[in-house]
N, C-alpha and C positions, 0 to 999 in steps of 0.2 A: 295402780287402784285395784279393789278388789273386784269379784266379780258380780257383787250385789251393785256396785258403784258401776261397774259397766253397763249392767241391764238399765240403771237409772239413767245412763247418756243414751241408751237406745233410745227409751220412752221419752225423751228430752228431744232428742237430736235425729231419730228415726235410722240411724246409719252409725256402724264402726268400721275400723280400720280392719283392714284382712290382720293384721298383728293382733289387734284388742279381739276380733274375731276367734281367731285360732286361740287365744290363751283362755277366750272363755269356754269353748270348747275342752281344754284340755283341764282345766281347773277347778270348774264347777262342782257345787256339791247337791245333794240331796235339797237342801234348804235354798239354795239361790233357784235350783229347779220352782221349788213351789214359791218363792215370791215372783219370777218371773210370771209364772202361772197366773196367780193372783194378780198380780198388775194386770196380765193381759186381758183376764176376765172384767176386770174394772174397765177397762178401755173398750172394750167390746160394747157391755152392756152403757155406757156414756153414750156410744154413737150410734146403737141398733136397737138397744132396749134388750126386753127378752124374744126377741124374734129370729124364728130359725126358716130361711128359706128351702122349700124342698124341691128338687130337680128329677125328672123322673128318667132314668136310662136305659136305652133301649141296645142292647148289644146285638146287633143285627148281622154280625159274621165273627166265625174265630179260624175263618181262613187269613192266613197272615205269610206272606214273602220274607217276611223277617227272619232273624236267628238268634234272638236276644238271650242270653245264655241263662237268664233268669225266670225267662216266661215259659210258662206251660203252653200257650197255643204256637209256640216257635213252628218254623216250618219244617226242621228235623224233627220233631216230635210226633212220630206214628203212632204214637199210643191213642192220638186224639179222635173222637168222632168228629166230623169235620160237619158245619152247616153254615149256613146262608139264608137269610131270611128275605121274603119278596120284598118289592117299594109296598103292596097292598097289608104286609102281614106287619111293616113298620107303621102303617098308618093306623091301622087297627090298632097296636100298642099306643099310639097317640091320642086316638080317641077313647080308652080307657083312662090314660094318664087323663086328659080333661078332664074327663066326667068327677076325675078324683081330686081336681083342683089344683093340678099342676100346670104353671103356665109357663114353666121352661121344659124341653126335651132335649135329652144329651143322645146325639146320634155315636155310639162309641163301638167300633170294629178293630179287625185287625188290616194290615194293610191287604186289602184284598183285590185284585185288579177288576176284576167284576163291576166295581161299583167306580166306574169312569166319569168323570165330570159330568158329561151329559145325564145319566143316571141319579149320580147323587142331586144335581141341580135340579131335575124334575122333583124328587121327593121334598126338597126343602120349599120349591115352588108350591107345591100340593099343601106341605104343614101349614105355609104362611096364609095358603088362602082359604084354607077351614077353618084356621085358628090365628087368627089378623093379633089377638093379642097377647101371643105367645111369644118366646125367644127361643130361637133355635142355636144349641152349643151342640159342635163336631169334635168328635175326640177321632181323628181319620191317620195319625202317624205324617209322614213325611211325604208332602207333592211339592209340585212347582209353585213357584209365584201364581204361574197363569190360574194354575187349580185351584189357589185358595179367593184368586181374584173371582173367578168366574161364581165361586158358590156363595162368595160376599154378595156379589151382586145378585143372586138368585134371591139372597134375605137372609141367608145366614149372621148369627149375632157375634159369636163366641165362639173360641177355637181353644181347644185343652190339648195342649203338648209338654208332657213332660221332658225336664232339660237331662233327669237322671242323675248329674252330675256336670262341674262347669271344671273338671280338671281331666286334661288329655288320658293322662297314661292310666286313669281312673276308667275312664269313658271304654277305653281299648280293651280294660278286663271285662267287662260287663258288655260288650257286643262285638261280633266278628268284625273283620278288616275294615270292609265292604261300607260298613255304617260309622260315619264319622261324627264327631262334635262339632266340628265346623261346619257341616252341615246342617245337623239339628240347632244350631245359633243360628245360622240360615233363614231356615222356617220359621223360626218365633221371630225375628226380625221380620221377616217379610209380614207376618200375621198382624203385627201390632200397626207397619207402616200403613197397610191398605186398611184398618180401620177397627178389627175387629177388637171385642174385649177378651183378651189373651191370658191363658195360663200356663205357667212353667210349674216345674217341682220335681221332687225327690223320694226316692226311697229311703229311710234312716236305716244306717244297720246293712247297707249291703256291703255283700264281700268289697274287701280292698278298701272301705270308706275309712277316713281318719280325722280327729278334728281339724289337719289342715285342708281335705278335700270339702268337710263341711264348712270351713272358712270360706273357700272360694265358691261354694254357693250361695252362701249369704250374700258376699261381696255381688256375686252377679245379680240377684235377684234386688238388690238395695240401687243397683245401677239401671238394672230394664225395667224395674218397675211394674211388673205385671199388674194387670186387675183380677187373677185369680190364682192360688196356689194350693197345689197337690200335692201335699205330704201326709207318709203311710208310711208302718214300717216295713221293712224288707221280711217278705215269707217265700218260706223255699217251695219248690213244686216238686214233686217226687221222680219224675221224667225230664228232668235238666240239669247240666252240669253241675249247678248250685244244688243239688238235692240233699246232701250233707251238711250244706252250712245253717250255723245260727237262724234262728229268725231277729229282727232287729229288735230293740226294746221298746216299751210302749212307755216307757218313762221318758227314754229320750226324744220319743217322738212328742210326746206332749211338750216338753220344753222347746225343741224346735218350732212347733206349731205357736206357742207363746211368743217366742222372739220374731216369729214372722207377722203377729198382729202387730206387735210393738214396732217394728220396723217400716210396718206399710200399714196404717190405722184402716184404712177403709178398705182393703182387701177382701175380695171374696172368697173363703177360707171354708173348705169342706171338711168336716168330720168324716173319713173315708170307711169305704166299708174295708178295707183293710186292716184298718184299726180296730173294727166292732168285730171281726174275725180274732186279731192275735189276743182281744179281752170281750166278754160278754158285756161289759158295759163301756168297751172303748170309745163308741160314738159319744154317748154321754159325757165321759171325760172329757173327749176332743171341746166338745161344747162350752165345757164350764175351764176351758184352757184358751176359749178365745176364737172357736171355730161360730160360723155363723149359717151354714149350708150342709145340710143332708142329701144324699142320691140314692130314694130309692131304688129299684130296679123294676122296670115295667115289661122285661121279658118275657115271652110265653115259657109256662114251664115246661114246656116240653125242651126246651134249650138251653134253662137255665145252669144246668149241669155238666155243660159241655165251655162253657167259657168261664173256662179256671186257670187265671194267670197264675195262681198260687194253689196249694191245697188247703181244703176244707172253708171253701168260701162262705163268708157267712150270708145267711137267706136264700141259699139254692135250694132246699127245701119246703120253702114257702112260697105261694100265689102272692101275685103282686099285689093284692089286696090284703094280704094277712100281713105282708112285710110291712105295708104301708100303715097301716092300725097300729103293729108293734113300735115302731119308730115314734109315731106322734104318741102312744102312749107313754115311752121313757122322757120323751122332751117333755110332758105335761106332770110327769113324777119331778119332776126339778124346775118346775114354773115356767117351762118357755111354751111360748104359743109357736106353732106352724101356720106360717101367714100365706095365703093366696098372691099370688103378686110374680112378675118378672124377675124383681130383686135386684136390678142392674146396678152394676157397679158404678158408682157418685164418686165424680172426678175431686182430687184432694185439693183443699185450702191451705198447706201446710204454711 
């Protein structure tokens, strides 16, 4: 079976064997990638129309106890100017976002111990009380099941936690020994079991990634069936051990996004900031490859340049208002409409 036939099988059955995935990533041609991207675009239009959901990100802390080797805010990077927004600051960002039409707020930060369960639950409850028509998405890294449950009970709706890689040796290359793939997967399973709309995902082109590790990622995602998938290219940061590694390919990232859409037809699939950083029209190309979510930054201008997971992050020079306007313009230029609404995942009826 050639690669086009494999892509057609994926479109029809929404799954491939591990061997077939590895063969696809080993043997595909640019023409095969174009075919997958066009098919994914058609399937997205059939299901969602030309609608794009905006989620407002509030990057509330760049303090992190973790030491991931690819990340610019890793705890051993002493070049970072650290910051932490207050709960009042976070609520102010949400107020601005609500006024701009956002109905999902994404609270994202490093693994910062100051944000205890009690503090996070209080913030979540206040957001839900002030804006009951909004969804709250969390991206706070690895926590206990009890912590996830408490925040869910406080009103959190979704949780983003990229698995990064489903291959143990590759995971060990990207992280120090105290961070394990087993615990990352435990977190994801707990989140889904509790009832969160759960997101996982990968960096395309991360150091050590191969067709075999990519195949494991796709097998993991087709079995786990996340409601959201975050996929962007690996981008190096100058103050990390991977500073000299080459960036991940935009073309391969678009191919992976398209395959995710064919594998998980109803998935909420963001065109990531990393994609927009790697290429000026990266997020536009992501939408045309099957993405249906974009996440503009609502963080205060004073901290934008301090939350640098990788170098030259797109939009860090813009105010929230300017960034939103630019993204709306880009979407309208290709005939897509930014819609107001929570944009919840709809259960599959395959």
